[in-house]
C-alpha positions as CSV (number, residue, x, y, z in Angstrom):
1,M,-36.9,-52.6,15.7
2,K,-35.8,-49.3,17.3
3,S,-35.4,-46.1,15.2
4,A,-32.3,-43.9,15.4
5,P,-32.3,-41.1,17.9
6,D,-33.3,-37.6,16.6
7,W,-29.8,-36.2,17.3
8,F,-28.2,-38.9,15.1
9,M,-30.5,-38.0,12.2
10,Y,-29.6,-34.3,12.5
11,F,-25.9,-35.3,12.7
12,I,-26.2,-37.2,9.4
13,V,-28.1,-34.3,7.7
14,F,-25.5,-31.8,9.0
15,W,-22.6,-33.8,7.5
16,A,-24.4,-34.3,4.2
17,V,-24.8,-30.5,3.9
18,V,-21.1,-30.0,4.9
19,L,-20.0,-32.5,2.2
20,A,-22.2,-31.0,-0.4
21,M,-20.9,-27.5,0.3
22,A,-17.3,-28.7,0.2
23,M,-17.8,-30.3,-3.1
24,A,-19.5,-27.2,-4.5
25,V,-16.7,-24.9,-3.4
26,G,-14.1,-27.3,-4.9
27,G,-16.1,-27.6,-8.1
28,F,-16.2,-23.9,-8.4
29,F,-12.4,-23.5,-8.2
30,M,-11.9,-26.4,-10.5
31,F,-14.2,-24.8,-13.1
32,R,-12.4,-21.5,-12.8
33,K,-9.1,-23.3,-13.5
34,F,-10.7,-25.1,-16.4
35,L,-11.8,-21.8,-17.9
36,K,-8.2,-20.5,-17.7
37,V,-6.9,-23.3,-19.9
38,L,-9.5,-22.9,-22.7
39,P,-7.9,-21.3,-25.8
40,K,-8.9,-17.7,-26.8
41,Q,-9.2,-16.5,-30.3
42,D,-5.4,-16.4,-30.8
43,G,-5.2,-20.1,-29.9
44,K,-3.5,-19.6,-26.5
45,S,-5.1,-19.8,-23.2
46,K,-4.8,-17.3,-20.3
47,L,-2.5,-19.7,-18.6
48,D,-0.3,-20.1,-21.8
49,W,0.1,-16.3,-21.9
50,Q,1.0,-16.1,-18.2
51,N,3.7,-18.7,-18.7
52,Y,4.9,-16.9,-21.8
53,W,5.3,-13.5,-20.0
54,V,6.9,-15.1,-17.0
55,E,9.5,-17.0,-19.1
56,R,10.2,-14.1,-21.4
57,S,10.8,-11.7,-18.4
58,R,12.7,-14.1,-16.2
59,S,16.1,-12.5,-16.9
60,L,14.8,-9.0,-16.2
61,W,14.0,-9.7,-12.5
62,T,16.4,-8.4,-9.9
63,D,16.6,-9.4,-6.2
64,E,15.0,-6.1,-5.2
65,S,12.0,-6.6,-7.6
66,K,11.6,-10.2,-6.5
67,Q,11.5,-9.0,-2.8
68,F,9.0,-6.3,-3.7
69,L,6.8,-8.8,-5.5
70,D,6.9,-11.1,-2.4
71,M,5.8,-8.1,-0.3
72,L,3.0,-7.3,-2.7
73,V,1.5,-10.8,-2.6
74,S,1.9,-11.1,1.2
75,P,-1.8,-10.3,1.9
76,V,-3.0,-13.2,-0.3
77,P,-3.9,-16.3,1.8
78,G,-1.2,-18.9,1.8
79,P,-2.9,-21.6,-0.3
80,F,-3.5,-19.1,-3.2
81,R,-0.3,-17.1,-2.9
82,D,1.8,-19.1,-5.5
83,I,-0.9,-18.8,-8.1
84,A,-1.5,-15.1,-7.4
85,K,2.3,-14.5,-7.5
86,H,2.6,-16.2,-10.9
87,S,-0.3,-14.3,-12.5
88,I,1.0,-10.9,-11.0
89,A,4.6,-11.7,-12.1
90,A,3.3,-12.4,-15.6
91,K,1.5,-9.0,-15.8
92,I,4.6,-7.3,-14.4
93,G,6.8,-9.0,-16.9
94,E,4.4,-8.0,-19.7
95,V,4.5,-4.4,-18.6
96,A,8.3,-4.3,-18.3
97,I,8.9,-6.0,-21.7
98,E,6.3,-3.8,-23.5
99,S,8.0,-0.7,-22.0
100,G,11.4,-1.9,-23.3
101,A,13.0,-2.0,-19.9
102,K,16.4,-3.7,-19.2
103,E,15.2,-4.8,-15.8
104,V,12.0,-5.0,-13.7
105,T,11.7,-2.0,-11.4
106,T,9.3,-1.2,-8.5
107,D,7.4,1.0,-10.9
108,H,6.8,-2.0,-13.2
109,C,5.8,-4.0,-10.2
110,L,3.2,-1.5,-9.0
111,E,1.7,-1.0,-12.5
112,G,1.6,-4.8,-13.1
113,Y,0.2,-5.4,-9.6
114,I,-2.6,-3.0,-10.2
115,K,-3.4,-4.3,-13.7
116,A,-3.4,-7.9,-12.5
117,T,-5.7,-7.2,-9.6
118,P,-9.5,-7.5,-10.3
119,A,-11.4,-4.3,-9.9
120,R,-13.5,-5.8,-7.1
121,D,-10.3,-5.9,-5.0
122,Y,-9.1,-2.3,-5.5
123,K,-10.4,-1.2,-2.1
124,S,-8.2,-3.7,-0.3
125,L,-5.3,-3.1,-2.7
126,I,-5.4,0.7,-1.9
127,H,-5.6,-0.1,1.8
128,F,-2.6,-2.4,1.6
129,L,-0.5,0.1,-0.4
130,E,-1.4,3.0,2.0
131,R,-0.6,0.8,5.0
132,K,2.8,0.0,3.5
133,G,3.5,3.7,2.7
134,I,3.7,3.0,-1.1
135,D,2.9,5.9,-3.3
136,Y,0.5,4.7,-6.0
137,S,-0.6,8.2,-7.2
138,P,1.1,7.8,-10.7
139,Y,-1.2,4.8,-11.3
140,Q,-4.4,6.3,-9.9
141,H,-5.8,6.4,-13.4
142,L,-5.6,2.6,-13.5
143,L,-7.6,2.3,-10.3
144,N,-10.4,4.6,-11.6
145,K,-10.8,2.8,-15.0
146,P,-13.2,-0.1,-15.1
147,K,-11.7,-3.3,-16.5
């Protein structure tokens, strides 16, 4: 009986490693999603609060603010853009409602965008805002404060 050629064994090992890595990456993202649906002390999960703020602020959004939000989430990779847009819109809605606004403005969008962005991404956020010519100086204090 002949044994398999060496290249075939390497081929099998290569694909076993690729599949294991793909399952690990998928598991990581599934676990993060699972953590978002776990209830906090108040009985609502992070996802519940996001949905609450999006629904509560839905009537405050103007066409201009929706377009500005679309522009803000444009650097997010396509497969993750809808999820990022939803969580950023929730934070923007929260900011607008807590300030007692009648509609969502670009100022609310900027403040909510900065608050919704993890601190590790501030460098790319600042680069994006500067590239688009958006003045974020009124919110500089949010960028310097650790979350």
